C-alpha positions, 0 to 999 in steps of 0.5 A, spaced: 603 336 283 598 330 283 591 332 281 589 333 289 594 338 289 593 342 283 586 343 285 587 345 291 592 350 289 587 353 284 580 351 289 577 347 283 575 340 283 580 334 281 575 332 276 576 339 273 583 338 273 584 330 270 579 333 265 584 339 263 591 334 263 587 329 259 586 335 253 592 337 255 595 331 255 591 330 248 593 335 244 600 334 245 600 327 242 603 324 248 599 319 253 603 321 261 605 327 264 612 325 264 612 325 256 609 331 256 615 334 260 620 331 255 616 334 250 617 341 253 625 340 256 626 338 248 622 344 245 626 349 251 620 350 255 622 348 261 628 349 265 629 343 269 630 345 276 624 343 279 616 347 280 616 353 284 611 357 287 612 364 284 609 363 275 615 365 270 616 372 268 615 374 261 621 375 257 
């Protein structure tokens, strides 16, 4: 999703999205969303099926 799409879905400003995304990337020690996605995939945190409209359920 783009920053604009995320902002619209969460009803927040795009600048807020950018700030949070950058914070997550910094904490993960990566520079791009692709690197973050690969890190999550390698850690088994995502299944690779793509975005969904419903949040994941608790295990």
